[in-house]
N, CA and C of each residue as an Amber inpcrd file, in Angstrom:
protein
   252
   0.9410000  -1.0160000   0.0220000  -0.0530000  -0.1600000  -0.2520000
   0.9960000   1.0510000   0.0900000   0.7630000   2.4630000  -0.9120000
   1.0250000   3.0220000  -0.9500000   1.4050000   4.2210000   0.6410000
   2.4990000   5.1890000   0.5390000   2.8360000   6.0320000   2.0890000
   2.3880000   6.9190000   2.0580000   3.3680000   7.6340000   0.6570000
   2.6640000   8.7720000   0.3470000   1.8420000   9.2010000  -0.2490000
   1.0500000  11.0480000   0.2560000  -0.1100000  11.0560000   0.0750000
  -0.1690000  11.4200000  -1.3880000   0.8320000  11.4050000  -2.4580000
   0.1820000  11.5040000  -4.5610000  -0.1720000  10.2100000  -4.3690000
   0.4910000   9.3410000  -3.7690000   0.8060000   7.8000000  -4.0270000
  -0.9120000   7.0560000  -3.6180000  -1.7140000   7.5840000  -2.3280000
  -2.6280000   6.9520000  -2.1010000  -3.6110000   7.5700000  -2.9560000
  -3.5480000   9.0640000  -3.3590000  -4.7990000  10.0500000  -4.3030000
  -4.4830000   8.8050000  -6.0220000  -3.1070000   8.8370000  -6.1980000
  -3.1850000   8.3250000  -7.5060000  -3.9080000   6.6680000  -7.4030000
  -3.5250000   5.8660000  -6.7190000  -4.1100000   4.3710000  -6.3500000
  -5.6220000   4.7070000  -6.2600000  -6.1170000   5.9600000  -5.4330000
  -7.8270000   5.9580000  -6.2140000  -8.4030000   6.1430000  -7.0960000
  -7.4660000   6.7070000  -7.8250000  -7.7090000   7.4110000  -8.8940000
  -7.6280000   6.3430000 -10.8960000  -6.7360000   5.3580000  -9.9900000
  -6.7030000   4.4210000 -10.7550000  -7.7310000   3.0030000 -10.6660000
  -8.0960000   3.0680000  -9.1220000  -8.9480000   2.4740000  -9.1330000
 -10.4070000   2.5430000  -9.7580000 -10.6180000   3.6840000  -9.5510000
 -11.8430000   5.1310000  -9.8440000 -12.0890000   4.5030000 -11.7720000
 -10.8890000   5.0930000 -12.1790000 -10.6630000   4.5490000 -14.0380000
 -10.7910000   3.6210000 -13.8650000 -10.2710000   2.1240000 -13.5080000
 -10.2150000   0.9040000 -13.4530000 -11.6970000   0.6890000 -14.1190000
 -11.9790000   1.0750000 -12.8270000 -13.9640000   0.2850000 -12.9790000
 -14.6270000   1.0570000 -13.9520000 -14.6980000   2.2510000 -14.7180000
 -15.3360000   2.8190000 -15.7530000 -14.6390000   2.6110000 -16.4420000
 -13.4220000   2.1780000 -17.3910000 -12.9010000   1.7440000 -18.0520000
 -13.0750000  -0.1780000 -17.8100000 -13.6800000  -0.6270000 -17.5180000
 -14.5420000  -2.0720000 -16.5260000 -15.3870000  -1.8470000 -17.8390000
 -16.3490000  -0.9460000 -17.0540000 -17.7390000  -1.5270000 -17.2920000
 -17.8670000  -0.7820000 -19.0360000 -16.9100000   0.2440000 -19.4980000
 -16.9400000   0.8100000 -21.1510000 -16.4160000  -0.1950000 -21.9390000
 -15.5270000  -1.1170000 -21.9190000 -15.6440000  -2.2660000 -22.2130000
 -16.1650000  -3.1450000 -22.3960000 -17.1630000  -3.4160000 -20.9050000
 -18.3570000  -4.9860000 -21.0450000 -19.3170000  -4.0190000 -22.5800000
 -19.6510000  -2.4080000 -22.1650000 -20.9020000  -2.0010000 -23.1700000
 -20.5630000  -2.0930000 -24.5530000 -18.5510000  -1.8560000 -24.7180000
 -18.4630000  -2.3860000 -26.3790000 -18.5370000  -3.8550000 -26.6100000
 -17.9980000  -4.6600000 -26.3230000 -18.8730000  -5.6150000 -26.2610000
 -19.8340000  -6.5900000 -26.4850000 -20.5470000  -5.3600000 -25.1530000
 -22.1350000  -6.3660000 -25.4990000 -23.1620000  -5.3520000 -26.8070000
 -22.7360000  -4.8960000 -27.3190000 -23.0750000  -3.8970000 -28.3200000
 -22.2950000  -4.6040000 -29.7530000 -21.1080000  -4.9750000 -30.2210000
 -20.8810000  -6.5830000 -30.6790000 -21.2800000  -7.5000000 -30.7630000
 -21.3760000  -7.8700000 -29.8590000 -22.6130000  -9.3170000 -29.3840000
 -23.6030000  -9.3290000 -30.4090000 -24.4820000  -7.9880000 -29.9490000
 -25.4500000  -7.7920000 -30.3220000 -25.8710000  -7.9470000 -31.6600000
 -24.8500000  -6.9520000 -32.3080000 -24.0690000  -6.9450000 -33.2150000
 -24.5380000  -8.3050000 -35.0780000 -23.6020000  -9.0300000 -33.8780000
 -23.2680000 -10.1670000 -34.8480000 -24.3840000 -11.1620000 -34.6040000
 -25.6380000 -11.1090000 -33.3440000 -26.8130000 -11.4760000 -34.2620000
 -27.4540000 -11.0010000 -34.5610000 -27.4740000 -10.0020000 -34.8390000
 -28.5570000  -9.1780000 -35.5780000 -27.9400000  -9.8010000 -37.0910000
 -26.9550000 -10.0360000 -37.3930000 -26.2180000 -10.2810000 -38.6710000
 -26.5870000 -11.4880000 -38.9360000 -26.4200000 -12.6330000 -37.9180000
 -27.4160000 -14.1460000 -38.1510000 -28.7070000 -14.3460000 -38.3500000
 -29.5630000 -13.2470000 -37.7370000 -30.5040000 -13.1870000 -37.5610000
 -31.3780000 -12.2650000 -39.1960000 -31.1720000 -11.1750000 -38.6390000
 -31.8840000  -9.8270000 -39.6090000 -31.1520000  -8.3340000 -40.2990000
 -30.8220000  -9.1370000 -41.4310000 -29.4190000  -7.9140000 -41.6800000
 -30.0580000  -6.9080000 -42.3630000 -31.7690000  -6.0570000 -42.3120000
 -31.6020000  -4.9680000 -42.2520000 -31.7950000  -4.4750000 -40.8320000
 -31.9190000  -5.1030000 -40.2350000 -31.6090000  -4.3030000 -38.4250000
 -30.0660000  -3.7940000 -38.4000000 -29.2240000  -5.5450000 -39.0470000
 -27.6560000  -4.8760000 -39.0680000 -26.9840000  -3.9350000 -39.0230000
 -28.1570000  -3.4640000 -40.4620000 -27.3200000  -2.6580000 -40.9850000
 -27.5310000  -1.4450000 -40.7330000 -29.2810000  -0.9060000 -40.1420000
 -29.1350000   0.3690000 -39.0840000 -28.2830000   0.0550000 -38.1050000
 -27.9030000  -1.1010000 -37.6210000 -26.9750000  -0.7180000 -36.0690000
 -25.5550000  -0.8160000 -36.2270000 -25.1380000  -0.9930000 -37.9090000
 -24.2740000  -0.9630000 -37.7080000 -23.3030000   0.4030000 -37.3390000
 -24.4480000   1.0280000 -37.5270000 -23.5940000   2.7850000 -37.0840000
 -23.2020000   3.2820000 -35.7480000 -24.3140000   2.3870000 -35.3240000
 -23.9290000   2.6210000 -33.7650000 -22.8610000   1.5680000 -33.6490000
 -22.7590000   0.6010000 -33.6890000 -21.2860000  -0.2290000 -33.3570000
 -20.3770000   0.9260000 -33.4890000 -20.0740000   1.4660000 -35.1820000
 -18.9880000   2.1790000 -35.6300000 -18.8900000   3.1520000 -34.6910000
 -20.0100000   4.6080000 -34.4250000 -19.8810000   4.6550000 -33.1940000
 -18.9710000   4.7150000 -31.9600000 -19.2510000   3.5110000 -31.1740000
 -19.1510000   3.1260000 -29.9830000 -17.5630000   2.9280000 -29.7400000
 -17.2470000   2.4320000 -31.1820000 -15.8840000   1.5320000 -31.2490000
 -14.9850000   3.2350000 -31.1170000 -15.5150000   3.6060000 -32.6380000
 -14.2190000   5.5120000 -32.7430000 -14.6740000   5.9520000 -31.4590000
 -16.2740000   6.0060000 -30.4580000 -14.9590000   6.8440000 -29.2200000
 -15.1150000   5.6150000 -27.9040000 -14.0760000   5.0020000 -28.4410000
 -13.4610000   3.9810000 -27.3620000 -11.8770000   4.5390000 -28.1550000
 -12.0980000   3.7770000 -29.2020000 -10.4620000   4.9980000 -29.5590000
 -10.1010000   5.9820000 -28.9500000 -11.2000000   7.1610000 -29.8030000
 -10.9570000   8.6960000 -28.9350000 -10.8490000   8.6410000 -27.7660000
 -11.0020000   8.2540000 -27.0150000 -10.9380000   8.0960000 -25.3580000
  -9.5810000   6.7080000 -24.8220000  -8.3970000   5.9860000 -25.8470000
  -7.4950000   5.8090000 -25.5160000  -8.2470000   4.1860000 -24.9880000
  -9.7010000   4.0920000 -24.6860000  -9.9090000   2.5680000 -24.4560000
  -9.1950000   1.7220000 -25.3320000  -9.4840000   1.0490000 -26.5100000
  -8.8530000   0.3580000 -26.9140000  -7.9050000   1.5500000 -28.4250000
  -6.7220000   1.3550000 -29.3070000  -6.3230000   1.4710000 -30.1680000
  -6.5490000   1.9900000 -31.2420000  -6.8150000   2.7840000 -32.0030000
  -7.0830000   3.2840000 -33.0840000  -7.1000000   2.3200000 -34.5200000
  -6.3080000   1.4610000 -34.1670000  -5.7650000   0.4680000 -35.4020000
  -6.9030000  -0.5960000 -35.1640000  -7.3180000  -1.0810000 -33.6360000
  -7.8240000  -2.4120000 -33.3580000  -9.3890000  -1.4210000 -33.5040000
  -9.9930000  -0.3030000 -33.5280000 -10.9290000  -0.2430000 -34.0620000
 -10.9860000  -0.3510000 -35.6660000 -10.3250000  -0.0950000 -36.1460000
 -10.5300000   0.0010000 -37.7220000 -10.6110000  -1.7470000 -37.9620000
  -9.8310000  -2.2780000 -37.6020000  -9.9960000  -3.7080000 -37.8590000
 -10.9170000  -4.0490000 -37.3130000 -11.7000000  -4.0080000 -36.4490000
 -12.8700000  -4.9160000 -35.8950000 -14.0830000  -3.8810000 -36.6870000
 -13.6560000  -2.7660000 -37.3540000 -14.9690000  -2.3000000 -37.9070000
 -14.3830000  -3.0730000 -39.5470000 -13.6080000  -2.9330000 -39.6270000
 -13.6220000  -3.1950000 -41.3630000 -14.0880000  -4.9800000 -41.2450000
 -14.1040000  -5.9100000 -40.2480000 -14.4930000  -6.8200000 -39.9740000
 -15.3690000  -7.0950000 -39.9090000 -16.3160000  -6.6140000 -39.3550000
 -17.7710000  -6.3920000 -38.4420000 -18.6640000  -6.1690000 -40.3980000
 -17.7510000  -4.7200000 -40.3800000 -18.2750000  -4.5470000 -42.0490000
 -18.3840000  -6.5200000 -43.2030000 -17.7310000  -6.5190000 -43.1730000
 -17.1280000  -7.7570000 -43.8310000 -17.9320000  -8.7460000 -43.3260000
 -18.5490000  -9.2620000 -41.7380000 -19.2780000  -9.9820000 -42.3160000
 -21.1940000  -9.8920000 -42.4750000 -21.6030000  -8.7110000 -42.5390000
 -22.1930000  -8.2110000 -43.3880000 -22.5440000  -8.7500000 -44.4610000
 -21.0980000  -8.1710000 -45.1870000 -21.8890000  -8.3580000 -46.4600000
 -21.2490000  -9.9000000 -46.9540000 -20.9350000 -10.6970000 -45.9090000
 -21.2120000 -12.1000000 -46.3920000 -22.4790000 -13.0370000 -46.3270000
């Protein structure tokens, strides 16, 4: 455990940020999972939902939750799923 006051504060911040990041990551995974279910079933709804998935991925990349190349890669793969 930290002894110095600034280290204690840094620990509190890390705990808070980790909780938020985990929540955001699980939301992102849920949206992608929902999209994949739509692709398997209803392609019309999947086309509309794709923009929401893109939005989530772009925001995640913007706040450094995931790297921008990973976001681009996922967007590419998800759109490829729809075309098949």
